[in-house]
MMTF fields as JSON, N, C-alpha, C and O atoms, coordinates in Angstrom:
{
  "mmtfVersion": "1.0.0",
  "mmtfProducer": "UNKNOWN",
  "numBonds": 439,
  "numAtoms": 440,
  "numGroups": 110,
  "numChains": 1,
  "numModels": 1,
  "chainsPerModel": [1],
  "groupsPerChain": [110],
  "chainIdList": ["A"],
  "bondAtomList": [4, 2, 8, 6, 12, 10, 16, 14, 20, 18, 24, 22, 28, 26, 32, 30, 36, 34, 40, 38, 44, 42, 48, 46, 52, 50, 56, 54, 60, 58, 64, 62, 68, 66, 72, 70, 76, 74, 80, 78, 84, 82, 88, 86, 92, 90, 96, 94, 100, 98, 104, 102, 108, 106, 112, 110, 116, 114, 120, 118, 124, 122, 128, 126, 132, 130, 136, 134, 140, 138, 144, 142, 148, 146, 152, 150, 156, 154, 160, 158, 164, 162, 168, 166, 172, 170, 176, 174, 180, 178, 184, 182, 188, 186, 192, 190, 196, 194, 200, 198, 204, 202, 208, 206, 212, 210, 216, 214, 220, 218, 224, 222, 228, 226, 232, 230, 236, 234, 240, 238, 244, 242, 248, 246, 252, 250, 256, 254, 260, 258, 264, 262, 268, 266, 272, 270, 276, 274, 280, 278, 284, 282, 288, 286, 292, 290, 296, 294, 300, 298, 304, 302, 308, 306, 312, 310, 316, 314, 320, 318, 324, 322, 328, 326, 332, 330, 336, 334, 340, 338, 344, 342, 348, 346, 352, 350, 356, 354, 360, 358, 364, 362, 368, 366, 372, 370, 376, 374, 380, 378, 384, 382, 388, 386, 392, 390, 396, 394, 400, 398, 404, 402, 408, 406, 412, 410, 416, 414, 420, 418, 424, 422, 428, 426, 432, 430, 436, 434],
  "bondOrderList": [1, 1, 1, 1, 1, 1, 1, 1, 1, 1, 1, 1, 1, 1, 1, 1, 1, 1, 1, 1, 1, 1, 1, 1, 1, 1, 1, 1, 1, 1, 1, 1, 1, 1, 1, 1, 1, 1, 1, 1, 1, 1, 1, 1, 1, 1, 1, 1, 1, 1, 1, 1, 1, 1, 1, 1, 1, 1, 1, 1, 1, 1, 1, 1, 1, 1, 1, 1, 1, 1, 1, 1, 1, 1, 1, 1, 1, 1, 1, 1, 1, 1, 1, 1, 1, 1, 1, 1, 1, 1, 1, 1, 1, 1, 1, 1, 1, 1, 1, 1, 1, 1, 1, 1, 1, 1, 1, 1, 1],
  "groupList": [{"groupName": "MET", "atomNameList": ["N", "CA", "C", "O"], "elementList": ["N", "C", "C", "O"], "formalChargeList": [0, 0, 0, 0], "bondAtomList": [1, 0, 2, 1, 3, 2], "bondOrderList": [1, 1, 2], "singleLetterCode": "M", "chemCompType": "L-PEPTIDE LINKING"}, {"groupName": "VAL", "atomNameList": ["N", "CA", "C", "O"], "elementList": ["N", "C", "C", "O"], "formalChargeList": [0, 0, 0, 0], "bondAtomList": [1, 0, 2, 1, 3, 2], "bondOrderList": [1, 1, 2], "singleLetterCode": "V", "chemCompType": "L-PEPTIDE LINKING"}, {"groupName": "HIS", "atomNameList": ["N", "CA", "C", "O"], "elementList": ["N", "C", "C", "O"], "formalChargeList": [0, 0, 0, 0], "bondAtomList": [1, 0, 2, 1, 3, 2], "bondOrderList": [1, 1, 2], "singleLetterCode": "H", "chemCompType": "L-PEPTIDE LINKING"}, {"groupName": "PRO", "atomNameList": ["N", "CA", "C", "O"], "elementList": ["N", "C", "C", "O"], "formalChargeList": [0, 0, 0, 0], "bondAtomList": [1, 0, 2, 1, 3, 2], "bondOrderList": [1, 1, 2], "singleLetterCode": "P", "chemCompType": "L-PEPTIDE LINKING"}, {"groupName": "GLN", "atomNameList": ["N", "CA", "C", "O"], "elementList": ["N", "C", "C", "O"], "formalChargeList": [0, 0, 0, 0], "bondAtomList": [1, 0, 2, 1, 3, 2], "bondOrderList": [1, 1, 2], "singleLetterCode": "Q", "chemCompType": "L-PEPTIDE LINKING"}, {"groupName": "LEU", "atomNameList": ["N", "CA", "C", "O"], "elementList": ["N", "C", "C", "O"], "formalChargeList": [0, 0, 0, 0], "bondAtomList": [1, 0, 2, 1, 3, 2], "bondOrderList": [1, 1, 2], "singleLetterCode": "L", "chemCompType": "L-PEPTIDE LINKING"}, {"groupName": "TRP", "atomNameList": ["N", "CA", "C", "O"], "elementList": ["N", "C", "C", "O"], "formalChargeList": [0, 0, 0, 0], "bondAtomList": [1, 0, 2, 1, 3, 2], "bondOrderList": [1, 1, 2], "singleLetterCode": "W", "chemCompType": "L-PEPTIDE LINKING"}, {"groupName": "SER", "atomNameList": ["N", "CA", "C", "O"], "elementList": ["N", "C", "C", "O"], "formalChargeList": [0, 0, 0, 0], "bondAtomList": [1, 0, 2, 1, 3, 2], "bondOrderList": [1, 1, 2], "singleLetterCode": "S", "chemCompType": "L-PEPTIDE LINKING"}, {"groupName": "GLU", "atomNameList": ["N", "CA", "C", "O"], "elementList": ["N", "C", "C", "O"], "formalChargeList": [0, 0, 0, 0], "bondAtomList": [1, 0, 2, 1, 3, 2], "bondOrderList": [1, 1, 2], "singleLetterCode": "E", "chemCompType": "L-PEPTIDE LINKING"}, {"groupName": "ASN", "atomNameList": ["N", "CA", "C", "O"], "elementList": ["N", "C", "C", "O"], "formalChargeList": [0, 0, 0, 0], "bondAtomList": [1, 0, 2, 1, 3, 2], "bondOrderList": [1, 1, 2], "singleLetterCode": "N", "chemCompType": "L-PEPTIDE LINKING"}, {"groupName": "ALA", "atomNameList": ["N", "CA", "C", "O"], "elementList": ["N", "C", "C", "O"], "formalChargeList": [0, 0, 0, 0], "bondAtomList": [1, 0, 2, 1, 3, 2], "bondOrderList": [1, 1, 2], "singleLetterCode": "A", "chemCompType": "L-PEPTIDE LINKING"}, {"groupName": "CYS", "atomNameList": ["N", "CA", "C", "O"], "elementList": ["N", "C", "C", "O"], "formalChargeList": [0, 0, 0, 0], "bondAtomList": [1, 0, 2, 1, 3, 2], "bondOrderList": [1, 1, 2], "singleLetterCode": "C", "chemCompType": "L-PEPTIDE LINKING"}, {"groupName": "LYS", "atomNameList": ["N", "CA", "C", "O"], "elementList": ["N", "C", "C", "O"], "formalChargeList": [0, 0, 0, 0], "bondAtomList": [1, 0, 2, 1, 3, 2], "bondOrderList": [1, 1, 2], "singleLetterCode": "K", "chemCompType": "L-PEPTIDE LINKING"}, {"groupName": "ASP", "atomNameList": ["N", "CA", "C", "O"], "elementList": ["N", "C", "C", "O"], "formalChargeList": [0, 0, 0, 0], "bondAtomList": [1, 0, 2, 1, 3, 2], "bondOrderList": [1, 1, 2], "singleLetterCode": "D", "chemCompType": "L-PEPTIDE LINKING"}, {"groupName": "ILE", "atomNameList": ["N", "CA", "C", "O"], "elementList": ["N", "C", "C", "O"], "formalChargeList": [0, 0, 0, 0], "bondAtomList": [1, 0, 2, 1, 3, 2], "bondOrderList": [1, 1, 2], "singleLetterCode": "I", "chemCompType": "L-PEPTIDE LINKING"}, {"groupName": "THR", "atomNameList": ["N", "CA", "C", "O"], "elementList": ["N", "C", "C", "O"], "formalChargeList": [0, 0, 0, 0], "bondAtomList": [1, 0, 2, 1, 3, 2], "bondOrderList": [1, 1, 2], "singleLetterCode": "T", "chemCompType": "L-PEPTIDE LINKING"}, {"groupName": "TYR", "atomNameList": ["N", "CA", "C", "O"], "elementList": ["N", "C", "C", "O"], "formalChargeList": [0, 0, 0, 0], "bondAtomList": [1, 0, 2, 1, 3, 2], "bondOrderList": [1, 1, 2], "singleLetterCode": "Y", "chemCompType": "L-PEPTIDE LINKING"}, {"groupName": "PHE", "atomNameList": ["N", "CA", "C", "O"], "elementList": ["N", "C", "C", "O"], "formalChargeList": [0, 0, 0, 0], "bondAtomList": [1, 0, 2, 1, 3, 2], "bondOrderList": [1, 1, 2], "singleLetterCode": "F", "chemCompType": "L-PEPTIDE LINKING"}, {"groupName": "GLY", "atomNameList": ["N", "CA", "C", "O"], "elementList": ["N", "C", "C", "O"], "formalChargeList": [0, 0, 0, 0], "bondAtomList": [1, 0, 2, 1, 3, 2], "bondOrderList": [1, 1, 2], "singleLetterCode": "G", "chemCompType": "PEPTIDE LINKING"}, {"groupName": "ARG", "atomNameList": ["N", "CA", "C", "O"], "elementList": ["N", "C", "C", "O"], "formalChargeList": [0, 0, 0, 0], "bondAtomList": [1, 0, 2, 1, 3, 2], "bondOrderList": [1, 1, 2], "singleLetterCode": "R", "chemCompType": "L-PEPTIDE LINKING"}],
  "groupTypeList": [0, 1, 2, 3, 4, 5, 6, 3, 2, 7, 8, 5, 9, 1, 10, 10, 11, 7, 12, 13, 14, 15, 16, 13, 12, 5, 7, 5, 8, 8, 17, 1, 10, 18, 16, 10, 10, 14, 5, 5, 7, 2, 7, 5, 7, 3, 12, 8, 12, 8, 10, 19, 8, 8, 2, 5, 14, 16, 5, 0, 16, 5, 10, 15, 14, 16, 8, 6, 4, 10, 1, 5, 7, 16, 2, 18, 10, 1, 5, 8, 14, 8, 11, 18, 2, 10, 1, 6, 18, 13, 7, 17, 2, 2, 5, 13, 10, 19, 14, 5, 4, 19, 2, 17, 12, 7, 5, 1, 19, 3],
  "groupIdList": [1, 2, 3, 4, 5, 6, 7, 8, 9, 10, 11, 12, 13, 14, 15, 16, 17, 18, 19, 20, 21, 22, 23, 24, 25, 26, 27, 28, 29, 30, 31, 32, 33, 34, 35, 36, 37, 38, 39, 40, 41, 42, 43, 44, 45, 46, 47, 48, 49, 50, 51, 52, 53, 54, 55, 56, 57, 58, 59, 60, 61, 62, 63, 64, 65, 66, 67, 68, 69, 70, 71, 72, 73, 74, 75, 76, 77, 78, 79, 80, 81, 82, 83, 84, 85, 86, 87, 88, 89, 90, 91, 92, 93, 94, 95, 96, 97, 98, 99, 100, 101, 102, 103, 104, 105, 106, 107, 108, 109, 110],
  "secStructList": [7, 7, 1, 7, 7, 7, 7, 4, 4, 4, 4, 1, 7, 6, 6, 6, 1, 7, 6, 6, 7, 7, 4, 4, 4, 7, 7, 2, 2, 2, 2, 2, 2, 2, 2, 2, 2, 2, 2, 6, 7, 6, 6, 1, 7, 2, 2, 2, 2, 2, 2, 2, 2, 2, 2, 2, 2, 2, 2, 2, 2, 2, 2, 2, 2, 5, 7, 2, 2, 2, 2, 2, 2, 2, 2, 2, 2, 2, 4, 4, 4, 4, 4, 6, 1, 7, 7, 6, 6, 1, 7, 7, 2, 2, 2, 2, 2, 2, 2, 2, 6, 6, 7, 5, 7, 7, 7, 7, 7, 7],
  "xCoordList": [-154.887, -155.223, -156.383, -156.497, -157.419, -158.678, -158.706, -159.112, -158.178, -158.163, -156.643, -156.182, -155.879, -154.557, -154.391, -155.064, -153.296, -153.257, -151.762, -150.684, -151.905, -150.544, -149.955, -150.651, -148.558, -147.776, -146.764, -146.097, -146.688, -145.715, -144.548, -144.227, -143.535, -142.405, -142.507, -141.673, -143.532, -143.578, -144.013, -143.877, -144.445, -144.749, -143.597, -143.694, -142.691, -141.558, -140.815, -140.703, -140.268, -139.566, -138.135, -137.351, -137.993, -136.609, -135.389, -134.248, -135.728, -134.536, -134.173, -133.061, -135.219, -134.98, -134.718, -134.442, -134.896, -134.723, -134.304, -134.548, -133.571, -133.01, -134.254, -135.392, -133.854, -135.134, -135.079, -136.066, -134.096, -133.992, -134.717, -134.827, -135.226, -135.802, -137.014, -137.747, -137.02, -138.262, -139.19, -138.681, -140.4, -141.335, -140.819, -140.955, -140.276, -139.673, -138.631, -138.281, -137.92, -136.689, -137.014, -136.105, -138.282, -138.678, -138.483, -138.787, -138.036, -138.002, -139.236, -140.097, -139.632, -140.79, -141.072, -142.14, -140.062, -139.998, -140.289, -141.027, -139.579, -139.975, -141.403, -142.15, -141.702, -143.19, -144.178, -144.96, -144.05, -145.038, -144.89, -145.876, -143.735, -143.465, -144.37, -145.122, -144.184, -144.757, -146.319, -147.093, -146.74, -148.124, -148.775, -149.936, -148.032, -148.594, -148.879, -149.827, -147.919, -148.102, -149.342, -150.216, -149.568, -150.628, -152.084, -152.95, -151.951, -152.919, -153.236, -154.367, -152.193, -152.594, -152.827, -152.882, -152.954, -153.16, -154.781, -155.597, -155.067, -156.404, -157.074, -158.155, -156.687, -157.327, -158.235, -158.998, -158.127, -158.801, -160.169, -160.44, -161.074, -162.405, -162.468, -161.531, -163.299, -163.266, -163.397, -162.808, -164.161, -164.154, -162.907, -162.532, -162.275, -161.122, -159.838, -159.117, -159.852, -159.032, -159.109, -158.115, -160.538, -160.577, -160.322, -159.867, -160.468, -160.293, -158.618, -158.043, -158.019, -156.437, -155.787, -154.702, -156.592, -155.882, -156.194, -155.372, -157.182, -157.437, -156.508, -156.064, -156.286, -155.301, -153.974, -153.262, -153.536, -152.237, -152.129, -151.122, -153.162, -153.012, -153.077, -152.376, -153.78, -153.771, -152.122, -151.433, -151.692, -150.245, -149.231, -148.24, -149.405, -148.686, -148.72, -147.719, -149.771, -149.997, -149.262, -148.468, -149.47, -148.865, -147.497, -146.803, -146.851, -145.467, -144.757, -143.579, -145.686, -145.251, -145.144, -144.495, -145.85, -145.841, -144.977, -144.277, -145.075, -144.433, -143.232, -143.108, -142.407, -141.319, -141.609, -142.516, -141.061, -141.35, -141.648, -142.704, -140.695, -140.91, -142.344, -143.02, -142.672, -143.914, -145.084, -145.973, -145.102, -146.095, -146.146, -147.198, -144.831, -145.062, -145.469, -146.022, -145.277, -145.803, -147.336, -148.12, -147.698, -149.3, -149.834, -150.834, -149.122, -149.77, -149.903, -150.886, -148.776, -148.691, -149.641, -149.92, -150.194, -151.272, -152.483, -153.342, -152.664, -153.978, -154.095, -155.218, -152.899, -153.105, -153.533, -153.241, -154.29, -155.02, -156.168, -156.729, -156.445, -157.402, -157.287, -158.17, -155.942, -155.63, -156.303, -156.432, -156.769, -157.235, -158.748, -159.415, -159.291, -160.675, -161.469, -162.689, -160.366, -160.854, -161.355, -162.055, -161.106, -161.322, -161.521, -161.27, -162.11, -162.046, -161.491, -161.436, -160.986, -160.604, -161.991, -163.104, -161.771, -162.82, -163.224, -163.994, -162.761, -163.084, -162.223, -161.128, -162.526, -161.928, -160.514, -160.708, -159.311, -158.316, -157.9, -156.87, -158.609, -157.995, -157.95, -157.452, -158.425, -158.266, -156.639, -156.127, -155.992, -154.514, -153.762, -152.638, -154.236, -153.317, -152.581, -151.352, -153.415, -152.695, -151.676, -150.492, -152.299, -151.462, -150.133, -149.124, -150.052, -148.904, -148.099, -146.876, -148.886, -147.882, -147.621, -146.732, -148.281, -148.204, -146.841, -146.572, -146.108, -144.624, -143.586, -142.405, -144.047, -143.067, -143.136, -143.04, -143.323, -143.344, -141.878, -140.792, -142.124, -140.703, -140.338, -141.144, -138.998, -138.312, -138.674, -138.29, -139.499, -139.878, -138.858, -139.198, -137.578, -136.817, -136.947, -136.799, -137.178, -137.135, -136.35, -136.405, -135.629, -134.663, -135.449, -134.884],
  "yCoordList": [-53.523, -52.183, -52.353, -53.156, -51.39, -51.241, -50.447, -50.865, -49.264, -48.023, -47.687, -46.752, -48.338, -48.221, -46.631, -46.248, -45.828, -44.553, -44.127, -44.613, -43.289, -43.107, -42.081, -41.237, -42.289, -41.447, -40.684, -41.232, -39.515, -38.349, -39.002, -38.803, -39.842, -40.317, -41.161, -41.132, -41.948, -43.105, -42.417, -43.075, -41.307, -40.544, -39.486, -38.787, -39.571, -38.707, -39.338, -40.552, -38.259, -38.649, -39.08, -38.355, -40.24, -40.987, -40.422, -40.53, -39.774, -39.041, -37.789, -37.274, -37.255, -35.968, -35.87, -34.865, -37.266, -37.548, -38.755, -39.62, -39.098, -40.271, -41.354, -41.107, -42.546, -43.596, -44.161, -44.74, -44.014, -44.571, -43.755, -44.193, -42.51, -41.599, -42.391, -43.256, -41.99, -42.675, -41.502, -40.447, -41.747, -40.745, -39.832, -38.609, -40.438, -39.476, -38.666, -37.89, -38.799, -37.953, -36.928, -36.336, -36.725, -35.821, -34.431, -33.986, -33.734, -32.173, -31.735, -32.614, -30.499, -29.812, -29.901, -30.224, -29.597, -29.492, -30.769, -30.883, -31.911, -33.216, -33.628, -34.265, -33.274, -33.672, -33.115, -33.85, -31.534, -30.862, -31.488, -31.503, -31.976, -32.46, -33.798, -33.95, -34.744, -35.99, -35.829, -36.635, -34.815, -34.773, -33.927, -34.18, -33.017, -32.733, -33.723, -33.629, -34.782, -35.832, -36.525, -36.778, -36.871, -37.523, -36.684, -37.189, -35.292, -34.39, -34.569, -34.487, -34.816, -34.748, -36.232, -36.482, -37.168, -38.496, -38.536, -37.866, -39.331, -39.283, -40.404, -40.735, -41.075, -42.043, -41.504, -42.221, -40.024, -39.564, -39.196, -38.83, -39.31, -38.841, -37.206, -36.635, -36.599, -35.135, -34.573, -33.536, -35.251, -34.883, -35.377, -34.686, -36.454, -36.77, -35.564, -35.021, -35.393, -34.485, -33.165, -32.513, -32.717, -31.237, -31.471, -30.466, -32.565, -32.681, -32.62, -31.881, -33.426, -33.277, -32.128, -31.806, -31.311, -29.996, -29.016, -28.164, -29.174, -28.395, -28.733, -27.942, -30.157, -30.639, -30.155, -29.867, -30.023, -29.493, -28.077, -27.644, -27.3, -25.838, -25.878, -25.081, -26.65, -26.741, -26.964, -26.238, -28.118, -28.51, -27.408, -27.35, -26.518, -25.527, -24.354, -23.731, -24.219, -23.158, -23.704, -22.953, -25.088, -25.473, -25.536, -25.441, -25.705, -25.658, -24.174, -24.02, -23.21, -21.852, -21.584, -20.654, -22.491, -22.267, -23.432, -23.216, -24.436, -25.874, -26.31, -26.144, -26.906, -27.7, -28.7, -29.491, -28.795, -29.542, -31.008, -31.568, -31.582, -32.987, -33.199, -34.223, -32.104, -32.59, -32.503, -33.353, -31.573, -31.488, -32.804, -33.219, -33.409, -34.466, -35.663, -36.619, -35.717, -36.739, -36.499, -37.434, -35.292, -35.066, -35.704, -36.421, -35.429, -35.884, -37.648, -38.275, -38.172, -39.509, -40.274, -41.464, -39.341, -39.741, -39.603, -40.477, -38.714, -38.55, -39.626, -39.951, -40.291, -41.54, -42.759, -43.925, -42.345, -43.386, -43.925, -45.002, -43.111, -43.493, -44.858, -45.679, -44.943, -46.575, -47.637, -48.796, -47.2, -48.377, -48.315, -49.043, -47.447, -47.381, -46.508, -46.467, -45.76, -44.962, -43.61, -42.94, -43.048, -41.915, -42.078, -43.132, -40.702, -40.597, -39.411, -38.673, -38.927, -37.72, -36.928, -37.431, -35.768, -34.543, -34.693, -33.857, -35.693, -35.68, -34.637, -34.357, -34.121, -33.313, -33.955, -35.122, -33.622, -34.098, -33.362, -33.718, -32.351, -31.594, -32.211, -31.53, -33.421, -33.917, -34.5, -34.877, -34.477, -34.78, -33.443, -33.539, -32.304, -31.103, -31.062, -31.081, -31.001, -30.865, -32.062, -31.9, -33.293, -34.569, -34.51, -34.85, -34.042, -34.3, -33.123, -33.176, -31.833, -30.543, -29.741, -28.914, -29.736, -28.767, -28.498, -27.355, -29.197, -29.002, -28.695, -28.568, -28.575, -28.359, -27.034, -26.915, -25.956, -24.576, -24.26, -24.581, -23.593, -23.04, -21.85, -21.078, -21.758, -20.432, -19.473, -19.515, -18.544, -17.294, -16.085, -15.016, -16.378, -15.381, -14.547, -15.155, -13.372, -12.582, -11.209, -10.593, -10.934, -9.937, -8.67, -7.578],
  "zCoordList": [-19.13, -19.489, -20.283, -21.21, -19.788, -20.265, -21.742, -22.826, -21.419, -22.592, -22.798, -22.143, -23.608, -23.69, -24.444, -25.401, -23.728, -24.153, -24.91, -24.569, -25.819, -26.476, -25.348, -24.783, -25.108, -24.314, -25.154, -26.032, -24.873, -25.717, -25.887, -27.059, -25.22, -25.622, -26.748, -27.654, -26.739, -27.869, -29.329, -30.36, -29.353, -30.378, -30.983, -31.992, -30.226, -30.883, -32.119, -32.293, -33.047, -34.322, -33.762, -33.15, -34.06, -33.535, -34.229, -33.779, -35.426, -36.167, -35.479, -35.602, -34.677, -33.953, -32.318, -31.663, -31.861, -30.532, -30.291, -31.132, -29.081, -28.705, -28.817, -28.419, -29.403, -29.473, -27.963, -27.51, -27.312, -25.834, -24.737, -23.592, -25.137, -24.01, -23.229, -23.708, -22.225, -21.459, -20.751, -20.373, -20.629, -20.189, -19.104, -19.136, -18.236, -16.911, -17.053, -16.163, -18.424, -18.739, -19.841, -20.423, -20.119, -21.118, -20.856, -19.75, -21.697, -21.555, -21.578, -21.604, -21.578, -21.892, -23.53, -24.049, -24.087, -25.688, -26.317, -27.296, -25.624, -26.272, -25.831, -26.574, -24.72, -24.174, -25.292, -25.897, -25.539, -26.396, -27.854, -28.591, -28.254, -29.581, -29.791, -30.754, -28.744, -28.567, -28.367, -28.885, -27.634, -27.332, -28.766, -29.09, -29.507, -30.678, -31.732, -32.511, -31.719, -32.835, -32.267, -33.096, -31.01, -30.605, -31.357, -32.072, -30.9, -31.525, -32.891, -33.371, -33.493, -35.056, -35.622, -36.826, -34.616, -35.071, -35.374, -34.742, -36.325, -36.948, -36.192, -36.679, -35.108, -34.201, -33.182, -32.534, -33.029, -31.939, -32.355, -33.498, -31.336, -31.651, -31.6, -31.042, -32.034, -31.893, -30.43, -30.125, -29.537, -28.319, -27.525, -26.578, -27.821, -27.184, -27.494, -26.657, -28.875, -29.201, -28.602, -28.281, -28.431, -27.755, -26.411, -25.866, -25.571, -24.219, -24.091, -23.292, -24.916, -24.881, -25.193, -24.71, -26.214, -26.362, -25.026, -24.688, -24.459, -23.262, -22.076, -21.244, -22.167, -21.029, -21.298, -20.336, -22.483, -22.831, -22.498, -21.939, -22.829, -22.341, -20.82, -20.196, -20.237, -18.488, -18.189, -17.473, -18.902, -18.408, -18.668, -17.94, -19.663, -20.099, -18.881, -18.526, -18.439, -17.351, -16.137, -15.572, -15.627, -14.521, -14.7, -13.688, -15.997, -16.086, -15.734, -15.41, -15.867, -15.323, -13.917, -13.437, -13.234, -11.752, -11.055, -10.066, -11.549, -10.802, -11.763, -12.976, -10.853, -11.587, -12.636, -12.38, -13.657, -14.921, -14.453, -14.75, -13.73, -13.264, -12.509, -12.611, -11.771, -10.904, -12.077, -12.038, -13.038, -14.055, -15.043, -15.529, -15.275, -16.104, -15.127, -15.67, -13.857, -12.876, -12.972, -13.135, -12.871, -12.933, -14.207, -14.169, -15.426, -16.51, -16.49, -16.886, -15.982, -16.046, -15.098, -15.246, -13.937, -13.135, -14.04, -13.921, -14.857, -15.416, -16.409, -16.795, -16.921, -18.01, -17.072, -17.337, -15.895, -15.188, -16.084, -15.882, -17.043, -17.995, -18.472, -18.719, -18.557, -19.22, -18.298, -18.692, -16.961, -16.091, -16.109, -15.374, -16.947, -16.889, -15.756, -15.594, -14.948, -13.729, -14.358, -13.599, -15.703, -15.958, -17.415, -18.0, -18.154, -19.721, -19.956, -18.973, -21.141, -21.47, -21.181, -21.336, -20.788, -20.416, -18.934, -18.462, -18.173, -16.872, -16.046, -16.534, -15.039, -14.043, -13.587, -13.248, -13.48, -12.929, -11.72, -11.149, -11.261, -10.364, -8.924, -8.028, -8.658, -7.394, -7.274, -6.22, -8.559, -8.617, -8.323, -7.83, -8.559, -8.112, -6.944, -6.882, -5.949, -4.501, -4.305, -4.011, -4.508, -4.086, -4.789, -4.172, -6.22, -7.063, -7.099, -7.229, -6.964, -7.264, -6.224, -6.428, -4.857, -3.789, -3.444, -3.076, -3.491, -2.983, -3.91, -3.584, -5.104, -6.305, -7.006, -8.228, -6.086, -6.872, -7.48, -6.998, -8.588, -9.058, -8.283, -7.764, -8.243, -7.742, -8.779, -9.948, -8.218, -9.1, -8.882, -8.377, -9.317, -9.352, -10.651, -11.711, -10.678, -11.965, -11.555, -10.491, -12.692, -12.82, -12.615, -12.665]
}
């Protein structure tokens, strides 16, 4: 691992959530709680913090269109940053079609 990354499930408060929760089982609410804890971390550079904030906003827009599990998989793929293939602030739109395209939500509205 070239650039270890904090994953949302590792930053959850274990008093509020199960300590055995895995990344792929995170609900939207648990994901955001863990992600917010990462954003509050003092170890992020200002540039990385801004890029992560923008990424979270993008993820939440994706979550309005696509099934949550697909959005979670998308974010997991973004964390290829760990392998040194990208850095925070890069575009990850090349992952959009590959991961999300067949996972549209059913948009049944009253």
